N, CA, C and O of each residue as an XYZ file, in Angstrom:
272
protein
N       0.856     -1.183      0.001
C      -0.003      0.002      0.006
C       0.893      1.246     -0.003
O       1.906      1.304      0.695
N       0.513      2.199     -0.778
C       1.274      3.446     -0.883
C       1.133      4.259      0.382
O       0.026      4.399      0.901
N       2.224      4.800      0.895
C       2.227      5.556      2.140
C       1.366      6.809      2.050
O       0.784      7.244      3.043
N       1.290      7.381      0.861
C       0.458      8.599      0.682
C      -1.005      8.271      0.917
O      -1.714      9.025      1.584
N      -1.463      7.148      0.371
C      -2.856      6.743      0.562
C      -3.121      6.434      2.022
O      -4.168      6.796      2.558
N      -2.176      5.766      2.669
C      -2.350      5.442      4.081
C      -2.470      6.702      4.929
O      -3.309      6.765      5.828
N      -1.648      7.697      4.653
C      -1.718      8.949      5.418
C      -3.023      9.680      5.160
O      -3.590     10.279      6.075
N      -3.501      9.639      3.939
C      -4.773     10.286      3.618
C      -5.923      9.591      4.340
O      -6.810     10.255      4.877
N      -5.915      8.274      4.356
C      -6.979      7.520      5.060
C      -6.921      7.788      6.548
O      -7.962      8.013      7.166
N      -5.752      7.771      7.141
C      -5.615      8.051      8.583
C      -6.076      9.464      8.889
O      -6.773      9.679      9.880
N      -5.708     10.419      8.073
C      -6.149     11.795      8.260
C      -7.659     11.931      8.151
O      -8.278     12.657      8.929
N      -8.256     11.232      7.186
C      -9.715     11.279      7.034
C     -10.417     10.657      8.245
O     -11.460     11.142      8.684
N      -9.833      9.577      8.779
C     -10.430      8.965      9.979
C     -10.338      9.875     11.188
O     -11.278      9.953     11.979
N      -9.233     10.554     11.338
C      -9.076     11.507     12.450
C     -10.059     12.657     12.276
O     -10.678     13.098     13.245
N     -10.203     13.138     11.068
C     -11.135     14.218     10.797
C     -12.575     13.774     11.103
O     -13.330     14.514     11.734
N     -12.948     12.585     10.664
C     -14.284     12.059     10.933
C     -14.512     11.894     12.416
O     -15.601     12.204     12.900
N     -13.521     11.414     13.161
C     -13.661     11.273     14.605
C     -13.865     12.618     15.269
O     -14.645     12.739     16.214
N     -13.166     13.631     14.777
C     -13.333     14.976     15.342
C     -14.689     15.554     15.052
O     -15.276     16.212     15.910
N     -15.210     15.323     13.842
C     -16.530     15.862     13.484
C     -17.619     15.151     14.263
O     -18.562     15.792     14.729
N     -17.508     13.843     14.413
C     -18.541     13.070     15.082
C     -18.305     12.877     16.574
O     -18.975     12.052     17.193
N     -17.379     13.609     17.162
C     -17.005     13.428     18.564
C     -18.192     13.574     19.535
O     -18.274     12.788     20.479
N     -19.112     14.535     19.356
C     -20.235     14.618     20.298
C     -21.043     13.337     20.360
O     -21.543     12.985     21.429
N     -21.188     12.629     19.249
C     -21.925     11.363     19.244
C     -21.055     10.198     19.712
O     -21.548      9.269     20.352
N     -19.788     10.248     19.397
C     -18.871      9.187     19.855
C     -18.735      9.206     21.375
O     -18.664      8.150     22.004
N     -18.700     10.408     21.972
C     -18.527     10.524     23.415
C     -19.731      9.928     24.172
O     -19.585      9.505     25.319
N     -20.889      9.892     23.552
C     -22.069      9.332     24.201
C     -22.055      7.824     24.278
O     -22.848      7.241     25.017
N     -21.172      7.171     23.532
C     -21.091      5.714     23.544
C     -20.576      5.173     24.872
O     -20.804      4.003     25.181
N     -19.893      5.983     25.660
C     -19.394      5.541     26.946
C     -18.034      4.891     26.901
O     -17.553      4.418     27.930
N     -17.410      4.847     25.773
C     -16.088      4.252     25.652
C     -15.105      5.136     26.418
O     -15.081      6.351     26.221
N     -14.324      4.554     27.258
C     -13.393      5.323     28.084
C     -13.739      5.314     29.531
O     -12.947      5.762     30.360
N     -14.912      4.810     29.867
C     -15.333      4.675     31.258
C     -15.916      3.277     31.467
O     -16.977      3.114     32.069
N     -15.210      2.288     30.963
C     -15.663      0.921     31.100
C     -15.237      0.332     32.428
O     -14.244      0.780     33.001
N     -15.962     -0.665     32.941
C     -15.510     -1.338     34.152
C     -14.124     -1.960     33.935
O     -13.896     -2.607     32.913
N     -13.244     -1.781     34.837
C     -11.879     -2.272     34.690
C     -10.878     -1.190     34.381
O      -9.675     -1.403     34.536
N     -11.344     -0.020     33.942
C     -10.448      1.116     33.769
C      -9.997      1.607     35.122
O     -10.774      1.613     36.076
N      -8.749      2.019     35.212
C      -8.161      2.407     36.494
C      -8.357      3.900     36.698
O      -7.952      4.714     35.868
N      -8.981      4.244     37.807
C      -9.191      5.656     38.162
C      -8.825      5.833     39.639
O      -9.390      5.158     40.500
N      -7.894      6.726     39.931
C      -7.470      7.004     41.287
C      -7.728      8.489     41.578
O      -7.187      9.362     40.900
N      -8.535      8.757     42.560
C      -8.841     10.140     42.967
C      -8.220     10.404     44.334
O      -8.528      9.702     45.297
N      -7.373     11.380     44.428
C      -6.753     11.812     45.667
C      -6.969     13.304     45.815
O      -7.182     13.991     44.816
N      -6.921     13.816     47.011
C      -7.056     15.271     47.178
C      -5.931     16.004     46.429
O      -4.752     15.804     46.723
N      -6.297     16.836     45.481
C      -5.315     17.612     44.757
C      -4.786     16.953     43.482
O      -4.063     17.598     42.722
N      -5.130     15.675     43.224
C      -4.665     15.028     42.022
C      -5.588     13.881     41.646
O      -6.354     13.377     42.467
N      -5.496     13.492     40.409
C      -6.259     12.329     39.945
C      -5.462     11.647     38.830
O      -4.671     12.278     38.128
N      -5.692     10.362     38.692
C      -5.019      9.570     37.674
C      -6.052      8.655     37.028
O      -6.834      8.010     37.726
N      -6.061      8.595     35.707
C      -6.999      7.755     34.996
C      -6.262      7.020     33.886
O      -5.601      7.645     33.057
N      -6.373      5.696     33.868
C      -5.752      4.880     32.814
C      -6.801      3.935     32.257
O      -7.208      2.995     32.940
N      -7.251      4.169     31.016
C      -8.325      3.354     30.423
C      -7.821      2.053     29.811
O      -7.822      1.898     28.590
N      -7.394      1.125     30.650
C      -6.786     -0.107     30.154
C      -7.791     -0.995     29.420
O      -7.464     -1.551     28.371
N      -8.995     -1.135     29.946
C      -9.998     -1.972     29.283
C     -10.455     -1.322     27.970
O     -10.670     -2.005     26.970
N     -10.597     -0.009     27.991
C     -10.979      0.695     26.763
C      -9.903      0.510     25.691
O     -10.229      0.338     24.517
N      -8.636      0.544     26.077
C      -7.566      0.323     25.124
C      -7.606     -1.075     24.551
O      -7.352     -1.267     23.362
N      -7.921     -2.053     25.380
C      -8.015     -3.419     24.908
C      -9.177     -3.603     23.922
O      -9.048     -4.306     22.920
N     -10.309     -2.961     24.222
C     -11.451     -3.057     23.309
C     -11.128     -2.412     21.972
O     -11.409     -2.994     20.924
N     -10.549     -1.232     21.989
C     -10.173     -0.570     20.749
C      -9.160     -1.400     19.971
O      -9.244     -1.489     18.746
N      -8.207     -2.005     20.667
C      -7.209     -2.855     20.012
C      -7.838     -4.054     19.343
O      -7.459     -4.397     18.223
N      -8.786     -4.703     19.990
C      -9.432     -5.871     19.393
C     -10.256     -5.456     18.177
O     -10.219     -6.132     17.149
N     -10.995     -4.359     18.281
C     -11.814     -3.892     17.157
C     -10.926     -3.539     15.953
O     -11.227     -3.932     14.826
N      -9.839     -2.803     16.190
C      -8.956     -2.435     15.087
C      -8.270     -3.659     14.493
O      -8.082     -3.718     13.278
N      -7.896     -4.627     15.306
C      -7.288     -5.855     14.811
C      -8.268     -6.601     13.898
O      -7.882     -7.077     12.830
N      -9.518     -6.701     14.311
C     -10.516     -7.363     13.494
C     -10.752     -6.613     12.182
O     -10.860     -7.237     11.126
N     -10.833     -5.296     12.240
C     -11.031     -4.516     11.031
C      -9.862     -4.669     10.055
O     -10.078     -4.859      8.858
N      -8.636     -4.589     10.553
C      -7.483     -4.743      9.683
C      -7.431     -6.147      9.100
O      -7.051     -6.319      7.942
N      -7.810     -7.158      9.887
C      -7.809     -8.529      9.410
C      -8.856     -8.697      8.295
O      -8.597     -9.363      7.293
N     -10.038     -8.088      8.477
C     -11.072     -8.193      7.484
C     -10.717     -7.480      6.160
O     -11.007     -7.979      5.073
N     -10.087     -6.309      6.287
C      -9.732     -5.535      5.102
C      -8.535     -6.134      4.359
O      -8.366     -5.897      3.163
N      -7.718     -6.898      5.054
C      -6.574     -7.519      4.382
C      -7.014     -8.682      3.498
O      -6.360     -8.980      2.499
N      -8.099     -9.330      3.851
C      -8.581    -10.494      3.095
C      -9.191    -10.099      1.786
O      -9.645    -10.960      1.032
């Protein structure tokens, strides 16, 4: 695959995610059970480990389907 086409597709996907962000945020992705959230007075830490795993599985399946 040509790198120029890949960059254009990635840019279009980022643009689409930015345009549709109000609707994407309503899906609840990023606050799944299993995500690590630590709240302390004066600081907070959030690591969306389960959300990262879900996104990774979905992208892996999509790439596998498009390669075939």
